[in-house]
C-alpha positions in Angstrom: -293.2 57.6 -55.5 -291.6 57.5 -58.6 -292.4 54.9 -61.0 -288.9 53.3 -61.2 -288.6 52.8 -57.5 -292.5 51.6 -57.9 -290.9 48.7 -60.6 -288.0 48.0 -58.4 -290.4 47.1 -55.5 -292.5 45.0 -57.5 -289.8 43.3 -59.1 -288.6 42.0 -55.8 -291.8 41.2 -54.9 -292.2 38.7 -57.6 -288.8 37.1 -57.3 -289.6 36.6 -53.7 -293.0 35.0 -54.7 -291.1 32.8 -56.8 -288.3 31.7 -54.4 -290.8 30.8 -51.8 -292.5 28.3 -54.6 -289.4 26.4 -55.3 -289.8 23.1 -53.7 -287.1 22.3 -51.1 -285.0 19.3 -52.2 -284.2 16.3 -49.8 -281.1 17.7 -48.7 -283.0 20.7 -47.1 -285.6 19.2 -45.5 -285.9 20.4 -42.0 -285.6 17.1 -39.6 -288.7 15.9 -38.1 -288.1 15.4 -34.1 -290.5 13.2 -33.8 -288.9 10.5 -36.4 -285.8 8.9 -34.4 -282.6 9.3 -36.6 -280.3 6.1 -36.9 -276.5 6.6 -37.4 -275.2 4.1 -39.8 -271.8 2.8 -38.4 -269.5 2.9 -41.7 -266.7 -0.1 -41.8 -263.4 1.5 -43.0 -261.4 -0.7 -45.4 -259.1 -3.1 -44.6 -255.1 -2.4 -45.5 -255.2 -5.6 -47.9 -258.9 -4.3 -49.5 -257.2 -1.0 -50.0 -254.0 -2.4 -51.6 -256.1 -5.1 -54.0 -258.3 -2.2 -54.9 -255.6 0.1 -55.6 -254.0 -2.7 -57.6 -257.1 -3.6 -59.6 -257.1 -0.5 -61.7 -254.0 -1.8 -63.1 -253.6 -4.3 -65.5 -250.3 -5.6 -65.6 -248.9 -6.8 -69.0 -249.5 -10.5 -70.1 -246.1 -12.1 -69.5 -245.6 -9.4 -66.3 -246.2 -11.1 -62.4 -248.4 -9.4 -60.8 -247.2 -8.6 -57.5 -248.7 -8.7 -54.0 -247.3 -6.8 -51.0 -248.1 -9.5 -49.0 -246.6 -11.9 -50.4 -243.3 -13.0 -49.6 -243.1 -16.1 -50.7 -242.8 -15.5 -54.9 -240.8 -17.8 -56.8 -238.8 -17.2 -59.8 -235.8 -18.9 -61.2 -232.2 -17.6 -61.4 -229.4 -18.9 -63.3 -226.1 -20.0 -61.6 -223.1 -18.1 -62.5 -220.4 -20.5 -62.9 -217.6 -17.8 -64.4 -215.9 -14.4 -64.6 -217.0 -14.7 -68.9 -220.5 -14.4 -67.5 -221.2 -10.5 -67.3 -224.9 -10.7 -66.5 -226.1 -9.1 -64.2 -229.1 -11.3 -63.0 -226.9 -14.4 -61.3 -225.7 -16.0 -58.3 -222.6 -14.6 -56.3 -218.8 -16.0 -57.5 -217.2 -14.3 -54.6 -217.4 -14.8 -51.0 -218.8 -12.5 -48.3 -215.1 -12.6 -47.3 -213.3 -11.8 -50.3 -215.1 -8.6 -50.9 -214.6 -7.6 -47.3 -210.9 -7.9 -47.5 -210.6 -6.5 -50.7 -212.7 -3.3 -49.4 -210.7 -3.1 -46.2 -207.4 -4.0 -48.4 -208.5 -0.5 -50.4 -209.6 1.5 -47.4 -208.9 0.5 -43.9 -211.7 2.8 -42.6 -214.6 2.8 -44.7 -217.0 5.8 -43.6 -220.1 3.4 -42.9 -222.2 3.5 -40.1 -222.0 -0.5 -40.1 -219.4 -2.8 -40.1 -217.4 -3.6 -43.4 -219.0 -7.1 -42.6 -222.2 -6.0 -42.4 -222.7 -4.0 -45.5 -221.2 -6.7 -47.6 -224.0 -9.4 -45.7 -227.0 -6.7 -46.7 -225.6 -7.4 -50.1 -225.8 -10.7 -50.3 -228.9 -10.7 -48.6 -230.7 -8.2 -50.8 -229.0 -9.3 -53.8 -230.2 -13.0 -53.4 -233.7 -11.9 -52.3 -234.1 -10.2 -55.9 -231.5 -12.7 -58.0 -228.8 -9.9 -58.8 -225.6 -10.7 -58.6 -224.3 -9.3 -54.8 -220.6 -9.6 -55.5 -220.7 -7.1 -58.6 -223.1 -5.1 -57.2 -220.7 -4.2 -54.1 -218.5 -3.3 -56.8 -220.4 -1.2 -58.0 -221.0 0.1 -55.0 -217.4 0.3 -54.3 -216.9 2.5 -57.5 -219.7 4.9 -56.7 -218.4 5.7 -53.3 -214.5 5.3 -53.9 -214.4 2.3 -51.4 -216.9 4.4 -49.2 -214.8 7.4 -49.0 -217.2 9.6 -50.8 -216.0 13.0 -51.6 -218.2 14.2 -54.1 -221.9 15.3 -54.1 -222.7 12.4 -51.8 -222.2 12.1 -48.3 -222.2 9.0 -45.7 -225.5 9.9 -43.9 -227.6 9.5 -47.2 -226.9 5.3 -46.7 -226.9 6.1 -50.9 -224.3 3.5 -52.1 -225.1 4.0 -55.8 -225.4 7.5 -56.7 -229.1 7.2 -57.0 -230.7 10.4 -57.7 -227.2 12.5 -58.5 -226.9 14.3 -61.4 -223.9 16.7 -60.6 -223.6 20.3 -59.7 -224.0 19.2 -55.8 -227.3 17.8 -56.1 -227.0 15.3 -53.1 -229.9 12.6 -54.8 -231.9 10.5 -52.6 -231.5 9.7 -48.5 -232.1 6.3 -47.3 -233.1 5.5 -43.3 -230.5 2.8 -43.1 -227.7 1.4 -43.9 -229.7 -1.7 -45.6 -232.3 0.4 -47.1 -230.1 2.3 -49.0 -228.1 -1.4 -50.2 -231.8 -2.9 -51.1 -232.7 0.6 -53.0 -229.7 -0.4 -55.1 -230.2 -3.8 -55.9 -233.9 -2.8 -56.9 -232.5 -0.3 -59.5 -230.7 -3.0 -61.0 -233.5 -5.1 -61.2 -235.6 -2.2 -62.6 -233.0 -2.1 -65.3 -232.4 -6.1 -65.9 -236.1 -7.4 -65.4 -239.8 -6.7 -65.8 -240.1 -8.7 -62.4 -241.1 -6.5 -59.9 -239.1 -6.4 -56.3 -240.6 -9.1 -53.6 -240.1 -6.7 -51.1 -242.2 -3.1 -51.1 -240.3 -0.8 -53.4 -237.8 1.9 -51.5 -235.8 3.1 -54.8 -237.5 6.3 -55.5 -236.8 5.6 -59.2 -237.6 2.2 -59.6 -241.0 3.5 -61.3 -239.1 5.9 -63.8 -236.6 3.4 -65.0 -239.6 0.5 -65.6 -242.4 3.0 -67.3 -239.3 4.2 -69.3 -237.9 0.8 -70.6 -241.1 -0.9 -70.9 -240.7 -4.6 -71.6 -237.2 -4.2 -72.5 -234.5 -5.1 -70.0 -230.9 -4.6 -70.1 -228.9 -7.8 -69.5 -225.4 -7.5 -69.2 -223.1 -5.1 -66.6 -221.7 -3.4 -69.7 -225.5 -2.5 -70.8 -225.6 0.2 -68.0 -222.7 2.3 -69.9 -224.1 5.8 -70.7 -227.4 5.0 -69.0 -226.3 4.5 -65.1 -223.4 7.2 -65.4 -223.1 9.3 -68.2 -221.2 9.7 -70.4 -219.9 6.2 -68.5 -218.4 5.2 -71.7 -216.6 2.0 -69.8 -218.6 2.0 -66.5 -219.7 -1.4 -66.4 -216.3 -3.0 -67.8 -214.7 -0.8 -64.6 -217.2 -2.5 -62.1 -216.7 -6.4 -63.9 -212.6 -5.2 -63.3 -213.4 -4.5 -59.7 -215.1 -7.4 -59.5 -212.4 -9.7 -60.7 -209.9 -8.2 -58.2 -212.1 -9.2 -55.6 -211.6 -12.9 -56.9 -208.1 -12.8 -56.2 -208.1 -11.9 -52.3 
């Protein structure tokens, strides 16, 4: 036998002996059949416990309300809107639902919607009241964005997207929502994201809510004119045009 071969055999034998001398870890022990194996039933956390655990990782700002997804009774104060000179985003309606419906149908007798004109307006008043956003002006914004629900741009009626959420032009269609009411809710929540640090009272369906809140932090936009160049680009008179349509609703 050559010396190099003998050297290799000796090294292999030495490594084998060393390997067998290594004590086995706890995980590598063989199961003793004389010892009874006990199965421990693991209790899975409830949905509330998982939400609480997740929310505990985020520390809200000192002046920010803590949002509980299970609490539907959060109270907040909303100033009453008494004049058309008030251009605040947050407030109460001046126009009636009937005036909104009449204005829509006068400009487009056959709106391209999955629900009736009465229903879409009712959704705006329901969701607006829930978040403290003026529903009559928000509805005027929807009319501006959709061309009185005629569409014709990048967004199609099947999207239930009434405010151009996620559209950037060039064929980008933006967000899709499963139902008309969810589309309205997303619109209202997006307005809330700009105008308040208060979180929505319902689970967030606006995919861009967090983006706005992260960008603005403690800052908010108080008036519809403040949306100029932000909601729409360049949008120089964007807010003023919405308010003009709102005033037209009032004379129906």
